[in-house]
N, C-alpha and C positions, 0 to 999 in steps of 0.2 A: 961246168956243171957242176952241182951239189948233191950228193947222194945223203939220205939221213936214213937210219932204221935203228930200231929197237931190238931188244931180246923179251920176246912175251916171258912171262912168268906164270908158272902154275899156280892156281889157286884152289883152297880145300873146298868140298863140299860139305856141309855138316848137318847131322838129321838131329833132329829135338823131338822125339815122338814117343809116345806111350801108347798101350795095348793094342801092341804089334810091331812090326817091324818093316821098316823103310830102306832101300838101298837105290844107290845113285850110280848110273854106269856113264863115264868113267866115275872115281871117287874125286877126283880133282881133275882140273882141265886150264885151258888158257883161254883167253877172250876171244867169243865167235864158235867154240866147240859146243855141239848139242848134247844136251844131257838128258838121258832117260831115266824117268823113276817107276821103279814097282815097290809092290810092299803086300804083306799079308797080314792079316787081323786077327785078334783074339775073337773066340766065340762069344756071340751076342752084339758084336759092333759091324757095323756099315759104313764105307768112307764117304765124307761129304766134299771137302777139298782141301788143296795144298796152299799155304803162305808161304813167303820167301820174305829174307832180310838181305840185302836190299830188293824191291822191287826188281824183276825179271821180266823179260821177253817172252812170253809162252807160245811155242808153235802149236800145242793141243794141251790137252787135259793132264798129260805125262811126260811132257817134253818142254827144254826151256833153252834160249841162248845164253852162254855162260857171260857174265859180265867181267870187268878187269878188277874183281874183288871177291875176296871170299864171300860166299853164299851160305846159308842158315835156312834148312827147311823144316817146317810144322804142318800140322795136319788138323784139320776138325773132323772128327766122327760124328755117326749118328750110331746110338743105341738102343737098345729095348729097355725105355725107361719102366720104371714100375710106380706102382700107386703108392702113396700121393706122387703126383706128378704136377709141377709148377712150369709155367715159362715165363719168366717178365723182361726176355731180351737183352739181360745187365751185363751178361759176361760174351767175351772175344768178338764182339760184332764191330763194325766199322762204318762209320757214317755214309750214308747211299750206297751202300753195297747191298747186296743179297743176305740174307740172315741166315746165322752158321747153326749148322745144326737140324737143318731141315732141307729134305729135299722140297724142288719144286716143278711145276708142269704149268705151261701155259695153255689156256683154255682158247683164249681170243687177246690180243693188242701182243705187244711188243715188251712189255715191263712185268717184273716180279715183283713179291714183296721184299721191300728193303728197309733195313735198319735205321732209325732216327733216333738222335740224340740231341739234335741242334735247331731244325726248325720246327715253330708253334703256330706260325699262321696254319690258316684254312684247319684250325682243329687238331694240327697235329702234335700238341703237346702230350707228353705221356700222361697215362692214368695214372700210373705210381713211377717212381724210381726216375732213372735218368734216360732209358730207353722205350723205345717200344717199335712196333712195326707199321709201314703205309704201302699200300697200292694208290698209286697214281689212275686218274681218269681212262676211260675208255681199255679197261682189261679185266678179264677176267683170269684168276690164276689160282693155283692149289698148291697150300702147305702142307707136305707129308713129314710123318715122323713114327717112331715105332713105339710100341708099348706093350707091355705082359699084363694078360686079365685074365681073370679066372672066374669059372662057372660058379653059378650060386651066391655071386654078390650084386648087389645093387649100388652102381658107379654114379656119379653127378659129374657132368662136363660143366664148366662155366668159364665165362672170358668177358673180356668190357671191350666195347666197340662203338663207333661212332662215326660220322661223315660232315662236311661242310657243309651241306645245304638242307633244306626241311624237308623233301618228300621222299618219303622211304622206299618209295619204286625205284630209285637210281640207284641204290647201292644195299647189297646186302649181304649175310652171311648165312652158309650151311655146314653142316660139318657130318662126317660119314667114318665108318670103320671097313677095311677092308684086308685083302692078303698080299699087298703090293703096292710101292709108291707110284700109283699111276691113278688116272681118272675111271678107266675103265675097270680097275679092279675094286671100285667105292662100291659096293653092292648092301650095305647097311645103313641107313640114315640113323643117325643120332639127334639132330635137329634138323629141321625144314628147311627152308629160304626165307629168312628172317631178315625185313627191311630195317635200316638203320635213318635216324636222323641226325642234326647236329645238336650242338648245346652239349650237356653233359653227356660223359659217356653213358651209354646204357648194358646193363648187367643182362647177358645172356646165360640161358641156364638150359638144361636138359637132361633126365634122367634115362640111363640104359642099363641094360646087363648082356651079357655073353653066353651063348651055348656051350663054348670049350674053354679049358683051360690052355691058352697058346700066345706065342707073339700075334699082334695086329698092327695094321699102319692106321692110324689117325689121319684123315685128311681133311683141311679147313679151305672151303671154298670162298674165296672174296670175287663178287662181280660190281663194277660200278661201270656207269655210262658217262657221257660226257658233259652232264650237266654240274654234278659238284665235282672237286677237284682230287680229294682224295678219301680213302679208308682207314680208319687209324686202330690197331688193336693191342692190345696188352693183358697182362696176366691171363694166362691160359691154363685152367686146373682140371685134372681129373683125380676125385676123392672117393672113397667108399662113402656111401650114405650114411650121415650120422647127425643127430638133433645138434644145432645151435641156438644160443640164446637172442634173445629181442629185449633190447632195453628203451625204453620211453623217457625223454627228458620234456617235461613242460615248461612252457613260460610262465611270467606272471599272469598273462592277461587272459588266463585258460588252464585245462589240463585235458587231458587224451590219454588213450590206452589202446595197446593189440589185444586182438581176441585169444591169441598164443602168447604164452613166455619163452619157450622152444619150439622149433620147427626142423625139418627137412629141408632141404633143397628142394624147390619147386613147389615145397607147399603154398598157397594163398593164406596172406596174412590180411586180417581186417581192422582198420584203426577207427575209431571212436572219438569224437570231442564235444568237448562243453567249452564255450568259449564267453568270456566276461562281457558285460553290456558296455556297446561302443565299439568293440571291436569285430573282427573277421577273422575267420580261419583263411588265412594266404597261401600256405602250401607246408607240404611237408619235407624234411629234408634229412636224408639218410645217410649213413657212413658205414659201410660204401653202398655207391649207387645200385640200386635196384632196377627191375623192371615193374612198371608201373601197369597194371589192368585198368584203375581207373582211379580217380581222383583220393579215395579212399582204401583201394586194395592192391598189394603187390606181390610180386612173386616171389619168395624166401631165395637168396642166394644159397651161396656153398660157404657161408662164413656167418659168422655171429653180425648182428645188425643192430647200430643205435639209431634212434629216429629223433628228432627234434622237429617241434613245431613252431611254424612260425605265423605270428598273428600280425594283424596291423587296424589303426584305427579308420574307422570309416566317417567320412566327411559328408556335409550337408551343403545343401543348395541356398544361396548364391557362394560360389568358392572361386578365390583368384590366388594365384602363386606369380608372384614377378621374381622369385627367387633371391629376395632381399635379405631372408633372416635363414640364420644357422648354417649357414654353407659355408664351405672351405675352398680355397683358391685349389682348381685342378682337382679335387675329389669328388668322388660320384655323388650327385645330385642330392641334398638331403629333403626325408621323407616320402620318397618315392622308392617303391619296388623296382627292380628292372630284371632284364630276361637277354642275353646276347642271343641274337641268331646266327652270325658270323663276324668273324674279326676277334680282334683283341682287344676292344676298347669299350666303354659305357659312357653315358652322357655325363658328363661331367661339368661342375659349376665355374663359372667364369666371371671376375670383375675386372682383371689387370691386362689381359690382353686384346687388344683391339685389331691386329693384323688379321688378314684372311678374312673382313667381313664379320669380326667378333665383337665388334662394339654392342652392348645391349640395346635394345628397341627404345626401352625408359629405365628409371633407377641404375643403379650403379653393377646388376648382377643380370646374366642369362645363362642357358647350359649350351654347351656344343658338343657335337659329334665328330669324331674324327674319320676321315675318308676310310673307304673300304671296310667299313661296320655296317649292322644291321641291329639294333637295339631298341626294346621297349622299355616303356618307363608306364609304370601302374600306379594307379590310388582307387582306394574304395571308396564308394559314396551311396549314402542312404537315398535312396529315387523312388518315386510312387508313380503308381497307373493311372494315367487319365491325364498326365500333365506333357507337355511338350518340351524337351530342354535343346539349349545352345550348347556347344563347345566352341570356343574360337582361343586361336592364338596365332603368334607373328612369327615369320619365318623365313631366311634367308640361305642362302649358300655362298661358296667362292670358288668359282669355276666357270669358265665361257661355254662349257655345255652342259646340258640338262643330266648332270650324273647323281644328281640327290633327290629322294622321295619320300614325302611325308603320308601317313596314314593315322586314323584314329580308329577306334572301335570298342564295342561295350561286351562285357561277358561277365560269364558267373565267377570266375576266378582269375589272379592275373599270371597268366601263361598264354603263349601265343595261339597254341589251338584251341582256346576259350573264345577267341575274339571274333564271333561268329555276326557280330551285327556291324557294320559299318557304319560309322560317324562322318568320317572325311576318306572318300576313296584314296588310293594309292595316287598322289599328284606330284608332278615336278616342281621343285623348289628354285626358284630361280636366284640369279647372282644379283649383285645389288643392294638396293632399298628391301626392308622389310615387306613380306606380303603377308596379308591377313588372310588365314586359312578358317572356313568356320562351316559347322554341319550341324543337322537339329535331327533329334531322336526319341523316341518314348521307350517305357520299358512295361512287359506285360503285368505285373503284378508287383507290391510293395516289396521291397526287402535291398540288400545292400550288392551292388554290383561293381565290377573292376573296370574302370575307364585306362584306356591303353592308347599311348601316342607312339607309332614307331618312327625310327628315321631309320632310312637306307643311305648311306653315302659311298658312291663309287669313285668318280673321278673328281668330284669335289675335295677340296682341303679340309673343311668344316662346314658343318651343318649347325646353324644356330638358331634357338628357339625362344621367345618370351612372352612373358604375361599372357598366360592359361586362363581362361575363365570357363565357367560351367554356372549356366543360368538358368531359371525358366524363359522359355521363349516367348517374350512380352516385348511389344515396341519400347522405344526409350524418345526422350523428348531432345528437340535442339532450342535453347535460349540465345539471345545476343543481350550485349550488355555495352555501356560506354555510348549511350545514345546522343550524349553532350557533342561526341568529337564526331560524329555522323550515324548514316545507317546502313546495317547489314541485312541483307535480303536472301533468304534462303528457298531453295527449290522445294523444301520438306520443313516441316516443325515437329514431325513424329515419323521415324523412321525404324527399321529393322537391322539388326548388326547384320554389316555387309553390303547397304544400300549406298549408294554413290549422293552425297550431298553437293550441291554447287552452291557458291556464295557469289555475291556482287554486294558492291557498296556503293554509297554517295557521302563524299566527306562533306563536312561543316564547313562554313567558309574560314578559309585560312589554315587549314588544319592539311596536313601533309602524310599521308598514310604510311607506315614503317611495315607492320605485320600484325596476320592474326593473333590472338590470344586465346589459349583455351584450358578447360579446367585438369585436362587427360591429355596423354600424348597420342597423337593421330596421325593416321597414316595417308598422309598426302599424297594424292595424283598429280597435283601440280597447285599452283600459287592459290587457286582459288577453288577446288576438290578436294574432297577427303573419301575415305572409306568408313561407313558409320560403325564404332564399335558398340561391344556390346554392354553399354552403360549411357546415363543420359550426358550430354554435351552443353557447356556454358561456353559461348564464343563470345569475344570482344577484339579490340584492336588497340594497337600502341601507334601514336604519332610522334613524328618528328618534334622535340622539344626546342623552344624559341630560346636562343641564348642572348643575353645583353652583354655589351661592352663594358669593360675591355673583356676579350674572349681568348681563350687559350686552349690548345689541344696536343698534348704531349703523348696522347695514348697509354697513359701510365695505370689507367682505372679502368674496371671492370671487363678488362679483355680476356680472352681465351688465345694462346698461342695456336697461331696459324689459322684462325678461324676470322670472319669478315668483321671490322672493327666495330665496336657497338655506338651507337648513335649516330650513326652517319648512315644515308641511304647510297645506293651503288645503282650505276646504270652502265652494263657491258656496250660499248660502241664495237667493238671487233676482238674477236679470241674467245676463248672460254674460261679464264680465269677472272677473278676479281682482286682488288686490295685485300691482304690478309694482314691481320696484327702479329707482329712478331717480336720475341723475346729471348732467343735460342740459338737463330741462326745467325752466325757472325761473318761467313764465306760471301765470296761475291759481294762484298764493301757491304754487308747487310747489318752492319753494327749502328744500334742507335747511334743519333749525333749526342741526344742528351738521354740522361735516366736508363731505364732497362726496355722502353718499348719504343717499338718504332711501328711504321705499317710499308709493305712492300708489295710491289704488283709483278708478276712474272713476265717475261718475254714473250714477245707476239699476242699483247693484250693491249687495248686500247678501252679503257675504262674510267667512269668518273665518280668521285665521292662529293656527295650532298649533303649540306647543314644547314638551320635555319638561324637567320639573326636578326635582332630588332635593330633597324637603322631609321636614321632621320633624314630628312630633306635638308636639303641645303649644309651638308656637313661633309667634310672631306674625312676619307680614313684612309687609313695606310693598313695594308696587309703584307705579311712576309711567311716565308716558309723555309725548311731547309731539306735539301734534295740532294742526291746522287745516286751514280750507276757505275756498273763495273766495264764498261767497255769505251772506246774511243768514238765510237760512232753517236749521233746523238739522239737523246731519248728528249721527247717536249713536254713539259708540264704548263698547262693552261690555267688559268683562275678567271673564273667567273664570276658575276653577279648572278643570281638566283630568284626566280619566280614560282616555277615549281620546277621538280626534278627532269620536266620532260621539255623546258620550254628556257633555253639558255641561251645568253647573247651578252653583248658588249664586252671583248676582250680586254682586260687591262693589261 
C-alpha cells in the first residue's frame, strides 16, 4: 500500500481598497478554509460588490472558499454622485457581467443589465467609447445609483438608447427619483415610459427639479418583451440646465438654418431649408444623435449640436439601374441612399463573386445583401399625378428555406417610416434562378418622391438583385426576326411587364434550331416561355451552321469554361448533366489531348452532341476522335450520322 500526503501551506489574503476598511477573517488560510469578509465605509459611499484575484468559489456575498494560492480582494462602491454626472460604462466593467457602480432590481425575468464591449450584433455597438450596457429580451430591470441634487436648480437628464426591432411598443425606458434603491421607492417620475426603435441611437432628454437639497436615488427602468433581442444604453448624463450652441453645415446643393443659434436641453429646434434645382432634401444628420419630433424639428440634447443637411438628386422616368457604373466591389452601392433596419451590413456592389447565387442577372454587376440583415435602398424621383408607374427588378437568394424577403414602397422622404404606399408587398425570394418582381402605383400630386426597396435576409446566405426599372405602365411590343430561318409564333405581340409569353417555331427546310436570341436579358420559365420585361423585346433565333470538309473541332474557340460547348446541339438521354467545355480541370484524366480545351461528361449521364456537315453521296468519309475516362469500367462513345438531333441511326 502506498500512502501519499502533503503539508498544506497557508496563503495570504490581501485587501486593496479605498474609501473604507475591509477585514478578512482569518487573514491567512489554507486551501479549503472559509473566509469571511466584513467592511466599514466612509461617509457618502455604499457597497456594490467584491472582486478577487484569482476568481474564488463564493458561498454567499461575504464568504468564499480559500484556493491554494494568495488572494487579493478589491471592491466597487456606489457613492453619492454630484452634478455634472456622467456614466459611459468605461471603467471597471467586465464583459457579460452586471455593470459596476449600480444597484439592480429585477421586476420581471431572470437577467440584469450587463456590461458590453465586444458584442456588436443586434444593435449592441456602444454609442461612444468602448462600452455600453444591454438588457436581453423578456426582462424588466432597474438600475439605481445615488446622486446629490439641490433645490432651486433646473436639471437635465439625458441618455442614448436603442433596440434592434422597429416597433417602439416592444422596448422602452423610463426614469425616476426616489429615496432608496428599490422599485417601490421610485416616487418621482423624471421621464415617462418612452418607446425605443432600432437604427441609430435615440437621444432621450428630460428636464426636472427637486424640492429639497439631499441625496436621491436615480432609477432607470428598462422593459423589453420577446420580439426584439436587446436594449442598448450609453452615455447617461445629469447636468444643470445651461444653453448649448447649434451649428449648421450646408451642402453645395442648398442651404439651411435653425431658428435658434443656442438652446437649452428639451427646447424645440426648427430647421428650414432652400434646395437647389434638381435636388431634394434627403435628411438632416446631427452630431450627437437627437430625438426628432418630425422631419424638420428636434428636441435639443444636453450638449452642443452640429447639423448637416444631406441632399440627393432626383431622377426622371424612364429609369434603369443595372449597377454597371461607378460601383466598387464590396462597397455600398453607388447612387442610392441606405437605411439599416437590423444587422451590421448594407447593400453592396458585386462583380466578382458568383457563389451563393451572386452571379448578376445581366451585365457584370449586381448588388447583394448578407444574411440576417434588413436594409433599405432609396432614390428620389420626379413623378406626376395622373400617370401609372411600374417598378420592376430581378432578385434571388441562396437557401433552401424561404428566409429572404423583398418589398418596395414610395414615400415623401428616404426613411423606413415614410414608406407608406406599398408597390411590391413583402414577398418571399426563392433560391435558384432570378425571379421578376413588379408592381404599379400612382402619386396624388406632382413632386419628388422617395422610392424604397427593402431586402430582408434571415436564413439565406445572400440576397441578390439586379436590373431595377421605373417606367410608365404601358404595354410593350414583341417582334420576331430571322424569318429566313423559320417562323416564330407568339401568343401575344403586345404585353405588360410580368405577362407570360409563349413561343413556338416552324423551321425552314434543312435548318436545325439552336436557341432563341433576344435584344435584352429575359427571365425564361422554360425553353419556350418567358416573363415579359418592362421594355420592348425582339426575338430571333440561331441555327446549327453547316460545316464543310475537312472538318476539325478542338474546342479551342469561343467556349466558356464549364459551360456547354459552342456550335453543338445536345440531347440528354439519361442523367442531369451534359457535355461541358473544359480548360482548367486536369484531375480525373480531364487534361486535353491537345491544345488547351476539351469537353467532358460527368458520371451517370448519357448525352448526345450534334453538329451539321455538308456530305456528298457515294463518297467514303473517315471520322475519328480521341477519348478517355478515369476508371477501369467501360464507357461507351457512339458515332452516328445525323439527319436531325432527334433522329439518329446507322452506328458506324
